[in-house]
PDB file of N, CA, C and O in Angstrom:
ATOM      1  N   UNK A   1    -159.671 -83.522 -53.032  1.00  0.00           N
ATOM      2  CA  UNK A   1    -160.703 -82.743 -52.397  1.00  0.00           C
ATOM      3  C   UNK A   1    -161.975 -82.851 -53.236  1.00  0.00           C
ATOM      4  O   UNK A   1    -161.925 -82.696 -54.456  1.00  0.00           O
ATOM      5  N   UNK A   2    -163.110 -83.115 -52.595  1.00  0.00           N
ATOM      6  CA  UNK A   2    -164.368 -83.221 -53.309  1.00  0.00           C
ATOM      7  C   UNK A   2    -165.144 -81.926 -53.181  1.00  0.00           C
ATOM      8  O   UNK A   2    -164.927 -81.135 -52.263  1.00  0.00           O
ATOM      9  N   UNK A   3    -166.039 -81.731 -54.109  1.00  0.00           N
ATOM     10  CA  UNK A   3    -166.855 -80.525 -54.106  1.00  0.00           C
ATOM     11  C   UNK A   3    -168.312 -80.915 -54.288  1.00  0.00           C
ATOM     12  O   UNK A   3    -168.622 -81.874 -54.994  1.00  0.00           O
ATOM     13  N   UNK A   4    -169.203 -80.172 -53.653  1.00  0.00           N
ATOM     14  CA  UNK A   4    -170.617 -80.449 -53.836  1.00  0.00           C
ATOM     15  C   UNK A   4    -171.179 -79.710 -55.045  1.00  0.00           C
ATOM     16  O   UNK A   4    -172.379 -79.774 -55.314  1.00  0.00           O
ATOM     17  N   UNK A   5    -170.320 -79.016 -55.769  1.00  0.00           N
ATOM     18  CA  UNK A   5    -170.750 -78.348 -56.991  1.00  0.00           C
ATOM     19  C   UNK A   5    -170.581 -79.314 -58.154  1.00  0.00           C
ATOM     20  O   UNK A   5    -169.516 -79.897 -58.353  1.00  0.00           O
ATOM     21  N   UNK A   6    -171.648 -79.467 -58.911  1.00  0.00           N
ATOM     22  CA  UNK A   6    -171.655 -80.382 -60.041  1.00  0.00           C
ATOM     23  C   UNK A   6    -171.860 -79.567 -61.304  1.00  0.00           C
ATOM     24  O   UNK A   6    -172.783 -78.757 -61.388  1.00  0.00           O
ATOM     25  N   UNK A   7    -171.004 -79.783 -62.276  1.00  0.00           N
ATOM     26  CA  UNK A   7    -171.110 -79.046 -63.531  1.00  0.00           C
ATOM     27  C   UNK A   7    -172.422 -79.409 -64.228  1.00  0.00           C
ATOM     28  O   UNK A   7    -172.774 -80.585 -64.326  1.00  0.00           O
ATOM     29  N   UNK A   8    -173.142 -78.397 -64.710  1.00  0.00           N
ATOM     30  CA  UNK A   8    -174.399 -78.688 -65.403  1.00  0.00           C
ATOM     31  C   UNK A   8    -174.122 -79.359 -66.735  1.00  0.00           C
ATOM     32  O   UNK A   8    -173.137 -79.056 -67.409  1.00  0.00           O
ATOM     33  N   UNK A   9    -175.008 -80.274 -67.105  1.00  0.00           N
ATOM     34  CA  UNK A   9    -174.834 -80.913 -68.401  1.00  0.00           C
ATOM     35  C   UNK A   9    -175.504 -80.070 -69.480  1.00  0.00           C
ATOM     36  O   UNK A   9    -176.159 -79.071 -69.181  1.00  0.00           O
ATOM     37  N   UNK A  10    -175.338 -80.473 -70.719  1.00  0.00           N
ATOM     38  CA  UNK A  10    -175.845 -79.695 -71.847  1.00  0.00           C
ATOM     39  C   UNK A  10    -177.365 -79.569 -71.813  1.00  0.00           C
ATOM     40  O   UNK A  10    -177.907 -78.520 -72.161  1.00  0.00           O
ATOM     41  N   UNK A  11    -178.046 -80.611 -71.403  1.00  0.00           N
ATOM     42  CA  UNK A  11    -179.506 -80.579 -71.344  1.00  0.00           C
ATOM     43  C   UNK A  11    -179.970 -79.585 -70.283  1.00  0.00           C
ATOM     44  O   UNK A  11    -180.901 -78.815 -70.516  1.00  0.00           O
ATOM     45  N   UNK A  12    -179.326 -79.600 -69.124  1.00  0.00           N
ATOM     46  CA  UNK A  12    -179.683 -78.679 -68.053  1.00  0.00           C
ATOM     47  C   UNK A  12    -179.450 -77.229 -68.496  1.00  0.00           C
ATOM     48  O   UNK A  12    -180.287 -76.360 -68.251  1.00  0.00           O
ATOM     49  N   UNK A  13    -178.330 -76.978 -69.137  1.00  0.00           N
ATOM     50  CA  UNK A  13    -178.043 -75.618 -69.609  1.00  0.00           C
ATOM     51  C   UNK A  13    -179.038 -75.170 -70.674  1.00  0.00           C
ATOM     52  O   UNK A  13    -179.470 -74.017 -70.671  1.00  0.00           O
ATOM     53  N   UNK A  14    -179.400 -76.057 -71.573  1.00  0.00           N
ATOM     54  CA  UNK A  14    -180.380 -75.710 -72.602  1.00  0.00           C
ATOM     55  C   UNK A  14    -181.729 -75.386 -71.962  1.00  0.00           C
ATOM     56  O   UNK A  14    -182.402 -74.443 -72.376  1.00  0.00           O
ATOM     57  N   UNK A  15    -182.118 -76.151 -70.971  1.00  0.00           N
ATOM     58  CA  UNK A  15    -183.373 -75.908 -70.264  1.00  0.00           C
ATOM     59  C   UNK A  15    -183.332 -74.549 -69.564  1.00  0.00           C
ATOM     60  O   UNK A  15    -184.294 -73.783 -69.608  1.00  0.00           O
ATOM     61  N   UNK A  16    -182.208 -74.269 -68.924  1.00  0.00           N
ATOM     62  CA  UNK A  16    -182.060 -72.990 -68.231  1.00  0.00           C
ATOM     63  C   UNK A  16    -182.080 -71.814 -69.193  1.00  0.00           C
ATOM     64  O   UNK A  16    -182.738 -70.805 -68.939  1.00  0.00           O
ATOM     65  N   UNK A  17    -181.366 -71.945 -70.283  1.00  0.00           N
ATOM     66  CA  UNK A  17    -181.351 -70.855 -71.270  1.00  0.00           C
ATOM     67  C   UNK A  17    -182.768 -70.567 -71.761  1.00  0.00           C
ATOM     68  O   UNK A  17    -183.145 -69.409 -71.941  1.00  0.00           O
ATOM     69  N   UNK A  18    -183.547 -71.625 -71.977  1.00  0.00           N
ATOM     70  CA  UNK A  18    -184.921 -71.459 -72.426  1.00  0.00           C
ATOM     71  C   UNK A  18    -185.755 -70.770 -71.351  1.00  0.00           C
ATOM     72  O   UNK A  18    -186.533 -69.867 -71.659  1.00  0.00           O
ATOM     73  N   UNK A  19    -185.602 -71.183 -70.099  1.00  0.00           N
ATOM     74  CA  UNK A  19    -186.370 -70.578 -68.997  1.00  0.00           C
ATOM     75  C   UNK A  19    -185.961 -69.133 -68.753  1.00  0.00           C
ATOM     76  O   UNK A  19    -186.753 -68.353 -68.226  1.00  0.00           O
ATOM     77  N   UNK A  20    -184.748 -68.765 -69.124  1.00  0.00           N
ATOM     78  CA  UNK A  20    -184.273 -67.396 -68.927  1.00  0.00           C
ATOM     79  C   UNK A  20    -184.745 -66.454 -70.027  1.00  0.00           C
ATOM     80  O   UNK A  20    -184.569 -65.241 -69.919  1.00  0.00           O
ATOM     81  N   UNK A  21    -185.337 -66.993 -71.073  1.00  0.00           N
ATOM     82  CA  UNK A  21    -185.905 -66.149 -72.129  1.00  0.00           C
ATOM     83  C   UNK A  21    -187.216 -65.592 -71.597  1.00  0.00           C
ATOM     84  O   UNK A  21    -188.173 -66.336 -71.382  1.00  0.00           O
ATOM     85  N   UNK A  22    -187.255 -64.307 -71.390  1.00  0.00           N
ATOM     86  CA  UNK A  22    -188.391 -63.685 -70.734  1.00  0.00           C
ATOM     87  C   UNK A  22    -189.001 -62.609 -71.612  1.00  0.00           C
ATOM     88  O   UNK A  22    -188.478 -62.296 -72.682  1.00  0.00           O
ATOM     89  N   UNK A  23    -190.094 -62.054 -71.160  1.00  0.00           N
ATOM     90  CA  UNK A  23    -190.762 -60.980 -71.884  1.00  0.00           C
ATOM     91  C   UNK A  23    -190.051 -59.642 -71.757  1.00  0.00           C
ATOM     92  O   UNK A  23    -190.271 -58.738 -72.562  1.00  0.00           O
ATOM     93  N   UNK A  24    -189.210 -59.517 -70.760  1.00  0.00           N
ATOM     94  CA  UNK A  24    -188.453 -58.282 -70.558  1.00  0.00           C
ATOM     95  C   UNK A  24    -187.020 -58.479 -71.061  1.00  0.00           C
ATOM     96  O   UNK A  24    -186.318 -59.384 -70.611  1.00  0.00           O
ATOM     97  N   UNK A  25    -186.599 -57.638 -71.981  1.00  0.00           N
ATOM     98  CA  UNK A  25    -185.248 -57.738 -72.541  1.00  0.00           C
ATOM     99  C   UNK A  25    -184.193 -57.676 -71.442  1.00  0.00           C
ATOM    100  O   UNK A  25    -183.185 -58.380 -71.500  1.00  0.00           O
ATOM    101  N   UNK A  26    -184.430 -56.829 -70.441  1.00  0.00           N
ATOM    102  CA  UNK A  26    -183.468 -56.691 -69.350  1.00  0.00           C
ATOM    103  C   UNK A  26    -183.249 -58.026 -68.636  1.00  0.00           C
ATOM    104  O   UNK A  26    -182.122 -58.381 -68.292  1.00  0.00           O
ATOM    105  N   UNK A  27    -184.336 -58.751 -68.421  1.00  0.00           N
ATOM    106  CA  UNK A  27    -184.220 -60.057 -67.771  1.00  0.00           C
ATOM    107  C   UNK A  27    -183.466 -61.035 -68.661  1.00  0.00           C
ATOM    108  O   UNK A  27    -182.621 -61.790 -68.179  1.00  0.00           O
ATOM    109  N   UNK A  28    -183.763 -61.025 -69.952  1.00  0.00           N
ATOM    110  CA  UNK A  28    -183.047 -61.900 -70.885  1.00  0.00           C
ATOM    111  C   UNK A  28    -181.544 -61.696 -70.753  1.00  0.00           C
ATOM    112  O   UNK A  28    -180.780 -62.658 -70.665  1.00  0.00           O
ATOM    113  N   UNK A  29    -181.137 -60.454 -70.740  1.00  0.00           N
ATOM    114  CA  UNK A  29    -179.710 -60.125 -70.693  1.00  0.00           C
ATOM    115  C   UNK A  29    -179.090 -60.531 -69.368  1.00  0.00           C
ATOM    116  O   UNK A  29    -178.071 -61.222 -69.341  1.00  0.00           O
ATOM    117  N   UNK A  30    -179.700 -60.103 -68.266  1.00  0.00           N
ATOM    118  CA  UNK A  30    -179.140 -60.375 -66.942  1.00  0.00           C
ATOM    119  C   UNK A  30    -179.117 -61.873 -66.644  1.00  0.00           C
ATOM    120  O   UNK A  30    -178.096 -62.403 -66.204  1.00  0.00           O
ATOM    121  N   UNK A  31    -180.221 -62.546 -66.877  1.00  0.00           N
ATOM    122  CA  UNK A  31    -180.281 -63.975 -66.573  1.00  0.00           C
ATOM    123  C   UNK A  31    -179.377 -64.781 -67.500  1.00  0.00           C
ATOM    124  O   UNK A  31    -178.721 -65.727 -67.063  1.00  0.00           O
ATOM    125  N   UNK A  32    -179.340 -64.410 -68.774  1.00  0.00           N
ATOM    126  CA  UNK A  32    -178.471 -65.117 -69.717  1.00  0.00           C
ATOM    127  C   UNK A  32    -177.005 -65.005 -69.326  1.00  0.00           C
ATOM    128  O   UNK A  32    -176.271 -65.992 -69.366  1.00  0.00           O
ATOM    129  N   UNK A  33    -176.583 -63.819 -68.952  1.00  0.00           N
ATOM    130  CA  UNK A  33    -175.193 -63.633 -68.510  1.00  0.00           C
ATOM    131  C   UNK A  33    -174.904 -64.455 -67.252  1.00  0.00           C
ATOM    132  O   UNK A  33    -173.851 -65.080 -67.127  1.00  0.00           O
ATOM    133  N   UNK A  34    -175.859 -64.439 -66.331  1.00  0.00           N
ATOM    134  CA  UNK A  34    -175.663 -65.182 -65.088  1.00  0.00           C
ATOM    135  C   UNK A  34    -175.495 -66.676 -65.366  1.00  0.00           C
ATOM    136  O   UNK A  34    -174.596 -67.316 -64.821  1.00  0.00           O
ATOM    137  N   UNK A  35    -176.349 -67.216 -66.201  1.00  0.00           N
ATOM    138  CA  UNK A  35    -176.265 -68.649 -66.511  1.00  0.00           C
ATOM    139  C   UNK A  35    -174.926 -68.977 -67.168  1.00  0.00           C
ATOM    140  O   UNK A  35    -174.294 -69.978 -66.829  1.00  0.00           O
ATOM    141  N   UNK A  36    -174.500 -68.143 -68.099  1.00  0.00           N
ATOM    142  CA  UNK A  36    -173.249 -68.410 -68.806  1.00  0.00           C
ATOM    143  C   UNK A  36    -172.023 -68.266 -67.904  1.00  0.00           C
ATOM    144  O   UNK A  36    -171.057 -69.014 -68.052  1.00  0.00           O
ATOM    145  N   UNK A  37    -172.053 -67.327 -66.989  1.00  0.00           N
ATOM    146  CA  UNK A  37    -170.852 -67.009 -66.214  1.00  0.00           C
ATOM    147  C   UNK A  37    -170.813 -67.609 -64.811  1.00  0.00           C
ATOM    148  O   UNK A  37    -169.729 -67.884 -64.297  1.00  0.00           O
ATOM    149  N   UNK A  38    -171.964 -67.817 -64.184  1.00  0.00           N
ATOM    150  CA  UNK A  38    -171.952 -68.181 -62.769  1.00  0.00           C
ATOM    151  C   UNK A  38    -172.693 -69.465 -62.422  1.00  0.00           C
ATOM    152  O   UNK A  38    -172.399 -70.078 -61.396  1.00  0.00           O
ATOM    153  N   UNK A  39    -173.637 -69.884 -63.240  1.00  0.00           N
ATOM    154  CA  UNK A  39    -174.509 -70.995 -62.848  1.00  0.00           C
ATOM    155  C   UNK A  39    -173.733 -72.259 -62.499  1.00  0.00           C
ATOM    156  O   UNK A  39    -174.065 -72.936 -61.526  1.00  0.00           O
ATOM    157  N   UNK A  40    -172.719 -72.582 -63.268  1.00  0.00           N
ATOM    158  CA  UNK A  40    -171.955 -73.817 -63.031  1.00  0.00           C
ATOM    159  C   UNK A  40    -171.304 -73.831 -61.652  1.00  0.00           C
ATOM    160  O   UNK A  40    -171.035 -74.903 -61.110  1.00  0.00           O
ATOM    161  N   UNK A  41    -171.049 -72.674 -61.085  1.00  0.00           N
ATOM    162  CA  UNK A  41    -170.414 -72.597 -59.779  1.00  0.00           C
ATOM    163  C   UNK A  41    -171.370 -72.653 -58.601  1.00  0.00           C
ATOM    164  O   UNK A  41    -170.938 -72.638 -57.448  1.00  0.00           O
ATOM    165  N   UNK A  42    -172.667 -72.717 -58.880  1.00  0.00           N
ATOM    166  CA  UNK A  42    -173.642 -72.795 -57.792  1.00  0.00           C
ATOM    167  C   UNK A  42    -173.676 -74.186 -57.187  1.00  0.00           C
ATOM    168  O   UNK A  42    -173.462 -75.183 -57.877  1.00  0.00           O
ATOM    169  N   UNK A  43    -173.948 -74.242 -55.887  1.00  0.00           N
ATOM    170  CA  UNK A  43    -174.140 -75.551 -55.268  1.00  0.00           C
ATOM    171  C   UNK A  43    -175.606 -75.958 -55.468  1.00  0.00           C
ATOM    172  O   UNK A  43    -176.422 -75.119 -55.850  1.00  0.00           O
ATOM    173  N   UNK A  44    -175.958 -77.225 -55.218  1.00  0.00           N
ATOM    174  CA  UNK A  44    -177.327 -77.688 -55.476  1.00  0.00           C
ATOM    175  C   UNK A  44    -178.423 -76.853 -54.794  1.00  0.00           C
ATOM    176  O   UNK A  44    -179.431 -76.565 -55.440  1.00  0.00           O
ATOM    177  N   UNK A  45    -178.275 -76.451 -53.521  1.00  0.00           N
ATOM    178  CA  UNK A  45    -179.335 -75.611 -52.938  1.00  0.00           C
ATOM    179  C   UNK A  45    -179.489 -74.265 -53.647  1.00  0.00           C
ATOM    180  O   UNK A  45    -180.604 -73.760 -53.779  1.00  0.00           O
ATOM    181  N   UNK A  46    -178.384 -73.683 -54.101  1.00  0.00           N
ATOM    182  CA  UNK A  46    -178.467 -72.419 -54.831  1.00  0.00           C
ATOM    183  C   UNK A  46    -179.167 -72.611 -56.175  1.00  0.00           C
ATOM    184  O   UNK A  46    -179.889 -71.725 -56.633  1.00  0.00           O
ATOM    185  N   UNK A  47    -178.957 -73.757 -56.803  1.00  0.00           N
ATOM    186  CA  UNK A  47    -179.638 -74.041 -58.070  1.00  0.00           C
ATOM    187  C   UNK A  47    -181.140 -74.155 -57.856  1.00  0.00           C
ATOM    188  O   UNK A  47    -181.922 -73.735 -58.709  1.00  0.00           O
ATOM    189  N   UNK A  48    -181.546 -74.717 -56.732  1.00  0.00           N
ATOM    190  CA  UNK A  48    -182.973 -74.796 -56.409  1.00  0.00           C
ATOM    191  C   UNK A  48    -183.543 -73.399 -56.221  1.00  0.00           C
ATOM    192  O   UNK A  48    -184.636 -73.108 -56.706  1.00  0.00           O
ATOM    193  N   UNK A  49    -182.823 -72.536 -55.528  1.00  0.00           N
ATOM    194  CA  UNK A  49    -183.271 -71.155 -55.315  1.00  0.00           C
ATOM    195  C   UNK A  49    -183.391 -70.440 -56.660  1.00  0.00           C
ATOM    196  O   UNK A  49    -184.355 -69.708 -56.886  1.00  0.00           O
ATOM    197  N   UNK A  50    -182.433 -70.642 -57.544  1.00  0.00           N
ATOM    198  CA  UNK A  50    -182.496 -70.024 -58.869  1.00  0.00           C
ATOM    199  C   UNK A  50    -183.733 -70.505 -59.615  1.00  0.00           C
ATOM    200  O   UNK A  50    -184.415 -69.716 -60.268  1.00  0.00           O
ATOM    201  N   UNK A  51    -184.020 -71.791 -59.520  1.00  0.00           N
ATOM    202  CA  UNK A  51    -185.193 -72.358 -60.161  1.00  0.00           C
ATOM    203  C   UNK A  51    -186.471 -71.713 -59.623  1.00  0.00           C
ATOM    204  O   UNK A  51    -187.390 -71.419 -60.388  1.00  0.00           O
ATOM    205  N   UNK A  52    -186.526 -71.495 -58.321  1.00  0.00           N
ATOM    206  CA  UNK A  52    -187.679 -70.832 -57.704  1.00  0.00           C
ATOM    207  C   UNK A  52    -187.808 -69.402 -58.217  1.00  0.00           C
ATOM    208  O   UNK A  52    -188.910 -68.946 -58.522  1.00  0.00           O
ATOM    209  N   UNK A  53    -186.695 -68.702 -58.312  1.00  0.00           N
ATOM    210  CA  UNK A  53    -186.731 -67.335 -58.842  1.00  0.00           C
ATOM    211  C   UNK A  53    -187.267 -67.311 -60.273  1.00  0.00           C
ATOM    212  O   UNK A  53    -188.019 -66.409 -60.643  1.00  0.00           O
ATOM    213  N   UNK A  54    -186.879 -68.299 -61.072  1.00  0.00           N
ATOM    214  CA  UNK A  54    -187.342 -68.346 -62.459  1.00  0.00           C
ATOM    215  C   UNK A  54    -188.839 -68.603 -62.558  1.00  0.00           C
ATOM    216  O   UNK A  54    -189.444 -68.328 -63.594  1.00  0.00           O
ATOM    217  N   UNK A  55    -189.446 -69.126 -61.494  1.00  0.00           N
ATOM    218  CA  UNK A  55    -190.899 -69.341 -61.484  1.00  0.00           C
ATOM    219  C   UNK A  55    -191.677 -68.045 -61.253  1.00  0.00           C
ATOM    220  O   UNK A  55    -192.889 -68.011 -61.466  1.00  0.00           O
ATOM    221  N   UNK A  56    -191.000 -66.985 -60.822  1.00  0.00           N
ATOM    222  CA  UNK A  56    -191.670 -65.714 -60.557  1.00  0.00           C
ATOM    223  C   UNK A  56    -192.086 -65.037 -61.860  1.00  0.00           C
ATOM    224  O   UNK A  56    -191.439 -65.215 -62.891  1.00  0.00           O
ATOM    225  N   UNK A  57    -193.171 -64.261 -61.809  1.00  0.00           N
ATOM    226  CA  UNK A  57    -193.533 -63.465 -62.992  1.00  0.00           C
ATOM    227  C   UNK A  57    -192.412 -62.475 -63.322  1.00  0.00           C
ATOM    228  O   UNK A  57    -191.650 -62.068 -62.445  1.00  0.00           O
ATOM    229  N   UNK A  58    -192.326 -62.103 -64.579  1.00  0.00           N
ATOM    230  CA  UNK A  58    -191.244 -61.228 -65.042  1.00  0.00           C
ATOM    231  C   UNK A  58    -191.091 -59.963 -64.208  1.00  0.00           C
ATOM    232  O   UNK A  58    -189.989 -59.651 -63.757  1.00  0.00           O
ATOM    233  N   UNK A  59    -192.172 -59.239 -64.000  1.00  0.00           N
ATOM    234  CA  UNK A  59    -192.061 -57.971 -63.282  1.00  0.00           C
ATOM    235  C   UNK A  59    -191.621 -58.169 -61.835  1.00  0.00           C
ATOM    236  O   UNK A  59    -190.832 -57.381 -61.315  1.00  0.00           O
ATOM    237  N   UNK A  60    -192.117 -59.198 -61.192  1.00  0.00           N
ATOM    238  CA  UNK A  60    -191.708 -59.489 -59.819  1.00  0.00           C
ATOM    239  C   UNK A  60    -190.230 -59.836 -59.771  1.00  0.00           C
ATOM    240  O   UNK A  60    -189.496 -59.345 -58.913  1.00  0.00           O
ATOM    241  N   UNK A  61    -189.794 -60.688 -60.699  1.00  0.00           N
ATOM    242  CA  UNK A  61    -188.389 -61.080 -60.735  1.00  0.00           C
ATOM    243  C   UNK A  61    -187.504 -59.861 -60.992  1.00  0.00           C
ATOM    244  O   UNK A  61    -186.479 -59.693 -60.332  1.00  0.00           O
ATOM    245  N   UNK A  62    -187.887 -59.018 -61.936  1.00  0.00           N
ATOM    246  CA  UNK A  62    -187.088 -57.829 -62.234  1.00  0.00           C
ATOM    247  C   UNK A  62    -187.026 -56.904 -61.017  1.00  0.00           C
ATOM    248  O   UNK A  62    -185.971 -56.355 -60.700  1.00  0.00           O
ATOM    249  N   UNK A  63    -188.158 -56.739 -60.345  1.00  0.00           N
ATOM    250  CA  UNK A  63    -188.175 -55.887 -59.151  1.00  0.00           C
ATOM    251  C   UNK A  63    -187.288 -56.453 -58.043  1.00  0.00           C
ATOM    252  O   UNK A  63    -186.683 -55.693 -57.287  1.00  0.00           O
ATOM    253  N   UNK A  64    -187.208 -57.766 -57.941  1.00  0.00           N
ATOM    254  CA  UNK A  64    -186.319 -58.364 -56.936  1.00  0.00           C
ATOM    255  C   UNK A  64    -184.860 -58.186 -57.340  1.00  0.00           C
ATOM    256  O   UNK A  64    -184.011 -57.897 -56.496  1.00  0.00           O
ATOM    257  N   UNK A  65    -184.571 -58.355 -58.606  1.00  0.00           N
ATOM    258  CA  UNK A  65    -183.195 -58.199 -59.071  1.00  0.00           C
ATOM    259  C   UNK A  65    -182.725 -56.761 -58.865  1.00  0.00           C
ATOM    260  O   UNK A  65    -181.585 -56.529 -58.463  1.00  0.00           O
ATOM    261  N   UNK A  66    -183.597 -55.805 -59.137  1.00  0.00           N
ATOM    262  CA  UNK A  66    -183.216 -54.397 -59.018  1.00  0.00           C
ATOM    263  C   UNK A  66    -183.352 -53.863 -57.599  1.00  0.00           C
ATOM    264  O   UNK A  66    -182.957 -52.731 -57.321  1.00  0.00           O
ATOM    265  N   UNK A  67    -183.907 -54.669 -56.702  1.00  0.00           N
ATOM    266  CA  UNK A  67    -184.048 -54.253 -55.310  1.00  0.00           C
ATOM    267  C   UNK A  67    -185.299 -53.449 -55.014  1.00  0.00           C
ATOM    268  O   UNK A  67    -185.466 -52.962 -53.896  1.00  0.00           O
ATOM    269  N   UNK A  68    -186.179 -53.302 -55.989  1.00  0.00           N
ATOM    270  CA  UNK A  68    -187.426 -52.564 -55.772  1.00  0.00           C
ATOM    271  C   UNK A  68    -188.395 -53.348 -54.901  1.00  0.00           C
ATOM    272  O   UNK A  68    -189.200 -52.764 -54.175  1.00  0.00           O
ATOM    273  N   UNK A  69    -188.318 -54.670 -54.974  1.00  0.00           N
ATOM    274  CA  UNK A  69    -189.177 -55.533 -54.160  1.00  0.00           C
ATOM    275  C   UNK A  69    -188.284 -56.442 -53.324  1.00  0.00           C
ATOM    276  O   UNK A  69    -187.811 -57.472 -53.804  1.00  0.00           O
ATOM    277  N   UNK A  70    -188.059 -56.062 -52.088  1.00  0.00           N
ATOM    278  CA  UNK A  70    -187.189 -56.892 -51.241  1.00  0.00           C
ATOM    279  C   UNK A  70    -187.854 -58.228 -50.899  1.00  0.00           C
ATOM    280  O   UNK A  70    -189.076 -58.372 -50.938  1.00  0.00           O
ATOM    281  N   UNK A  71    -187.024 -59.167 -50.572  1.00  0.00           N
ATOM    282  CA  UNK A  71    -187.516 -60.468 -50.135  1.00  0.00           C
ATOM    283  C   UNK A  71    -186.921 -60.777 -48.772  1.00  0.00           C
ATOM    284  O   UNK A  71    -185.820 -60.334 -48.446  1.00  0.00           O
ATOM    285  N   UNK A  72    -187.643 -61.520 -48.000  1.00  0.00           N
ATOM    286  CA  UNK A  72    -187.198 -61.901 -46.661  1.00  0.00           C
ATOM    287  C   UNK A  72    -186.354 -63.183 -46.695  1.00  0.00           C
ATOM    288  O   UNK A  72    -185.772 -63.580 -45.685  1.00  0.00           O
ATOM    289  N   UNK A  73    -186.296 -63.817 -47.857  1.00  0.00           N
ATOM    290  CA  UNK A  73    -185.591 -65.087 -47.987  1.00  0.00           C
ATOM    291  C   UNK A  73    -184.086 -64.857 -48.123  1.00  0.00           C
ATOM    292  O   UNK A  73    -183.623 -64.300 -49.118  1.00  0.00           O
ATOM    293  N   UNK A  74    -183.339 -65.287 -47.126  1.00  0.00           N
ATOM    294  CA  UNK A  74    -181.890 -65.068 -47.112  1.00  0.00           C
ATOM    295  C   UNK A  74    -181.214 -65.691 -48.335  1.00  0.00           C
ATOM    296  O   UNK A  74    -180.364 -65.064 -48.967  1.00  0.00           O
ATOM    297  N   UNK A  75    -181.596 -66.923 -48.663  1.00  0.00           N
ATOM    298  CA  UNK A  75    -180.973 -67.614 -49.797  1.00  0.00           C
ATOM    299  C   UNK A  75    -181.267 -66.883 -51.103  1.00  0.00           C
ATOM    300  O   UNK A  75    -180.401 -66.795 -51.973  1.00  0.00           O
ATOM    301  N   UNK A  76    -182.484 -66.357 -51.246  1.00  0.00           N
ATOM    302  CA  UNK A  76    -182.801 -65.592 -52.456  1.00  0.00           C
ATOM    303  C   UNK A  76    -181.989 -64.311 -52.511  1.00  0.00           C
ATOM    304  O   UNK A  76    -181.473 -63.942 -53.566  1.00  0.00           O
ATOM    305  N   UNK A  77    -181.875 -63.632 -51.380  1.00  0.00           N
ATOM    306  CA  UNK A  77    -181.084 -62.398 -51.351  1.00  0.00           C
ATOM    307  C   UNK A  77    -179.642 -62.665 -51.750  1.00  0.00           C
ATOM    308  O   UNK A  77    -179.056 -61.893 -52.510  1.00  0.00           O
ATOM    309  N   UNK A  78    -179.069 -63.743 -51.251  1.00  0.00           N
ATOM    310  CA  UNK A  78    -177.684 -64.082 -51.586  1.00  0.00           C
ATOM    311  C   UNK A  78    -177.546 -64.351 -53.080  1.00  0.00           C
ATOM    312  O   UNK A  78    -176.588 -63.905 -53.712  1.00  0.00           O
ATOM    313  N   UNK A  79    -178.504 -65.078 -53.638  1.00  0.00           N
ATOM    314  CA  UNK A  79    -178.440 -65.381 -55.062  1.00  0.00           C
ATOM    315  C   UNK A  79    -178.679 -64.126 -55.899  1.00  0.00           C
ATOM    316  O   UNK A  79    -178.038 -63.941 -56.933  1.00  0.00           O
ATOM    317  N   UNK A  80    -179.588 -63.272 -55.464  1.00  0.00           N
ATOM    318  CA  UNK A  80    -179.827 -62.020 -56.174  1.00  0.00           C
ATOM    319  C   UNK A  80    -178.566 -61.158 -56.191  1.00  0.00           C
ATOM    320  O   UNK A  80    -178.300 -60.471 -57.177  1.00  0.00           O
ATOM    321  N   UNK A  81    -177.802 -61.189 -55.124  1.00  0.00           N
ATOM    322  CA  UNK A  81    -176.521 -60.460 -55.104  1.00  0.00           C
ATOM    323  C   UNK A  81    -175.572 -61.028 -56.157  1.00  0.00           C
ATOM    324  O   UNK A  81    -174.889 -60.276 -56.853  1.00  0.00           O
ATOM    325  N   UNK A  82    -175.529 -62.346 -56.272  1.00  0.00           N
ATOM    326  CA  UNK A  82    -174.674 -62.971 -57.293  1.00  0.00           C
ATOM    327  C   UNK A  82    -175.124 -62.576 -58.694  1.00  0.00           C
ATOM    328  O   UNK A  82    -174.302 -62.282 -59.563  1.00  0.00           O
ATOM    329  N   UNK A  83    -176.438 -62.573 -58.902  1.00  0.00           N
ATOM    330  CA  UNK A  83    -176.969 -62.191 -60.217  1.00  0.00           C
ATOM    331  C   UNK A  83    -176.576 -60.756 -60.531  1.00  0.00           C
ATOM    332  O   UNK A  83    -176.161 -60.456 -61.650  1.00  0.00           O
ATOM    333  N   UNK A  84    -176.703 -59.880 -59.564  1.00  0.00           N
ATOM    334  CA  UNK A  84    -176.358 -58.473 -59.785  1.00  0.00           C
ATOM    335  C   UNK A  84    -174.877 -58.255 -59.997  1.00  0.00           C
ATOM    336  O   UNK A  84    -174.482 -57.273 -60.625  1.00  0.00           O
ATOM    337  N   UNK A  85    -174.060 -59.138 -59.494  1.00  0.00           N
ATOM    338  CA  UNK A  85    -172.609 -58.989 -59.617  1.00  0.00           C
ATOM    339  C   UNK A  85    -172.115 -59.292 -61.033  1.00  0.00           C
ATOM    340  O   UNK A  85    -170.993 -58.940 -61.393  1.00  0.00           O
ATOM    341  N   UNK A  86    -172.946 -59.936 -61.817  1.00  0.00           N
ATOM    342  CA  UNK A  86    -172.554 -60.284 -63.190  1.00  0.00           C
ATOM    343  C   UNK A  86    -172.736 -59.081 -63.984  1.00  0.00           C
ATOM    344  O   UNK A  86    -172.478 -59.092 -65.188  1.00  0.00           O
TER     345      UNK A  86
END
């Protein structure tokens, strides 16, 4: 059986860990845990959505994670649920 999930390599994980280092300690903790525990299980489209989320300013991203700022994007909502589940 084949899977469309591809394990991240060391370079990709290092890049992600660096991008998850944020100005808000809460984001550092939540994003770091997510990358360590769940990122490898994401499919390629989910990884793209995560990358888009990481482009958001810290406060906007935190507000989306905590549900203070809802988004209309279904894929983002699904990924935000995964992040919150960690």
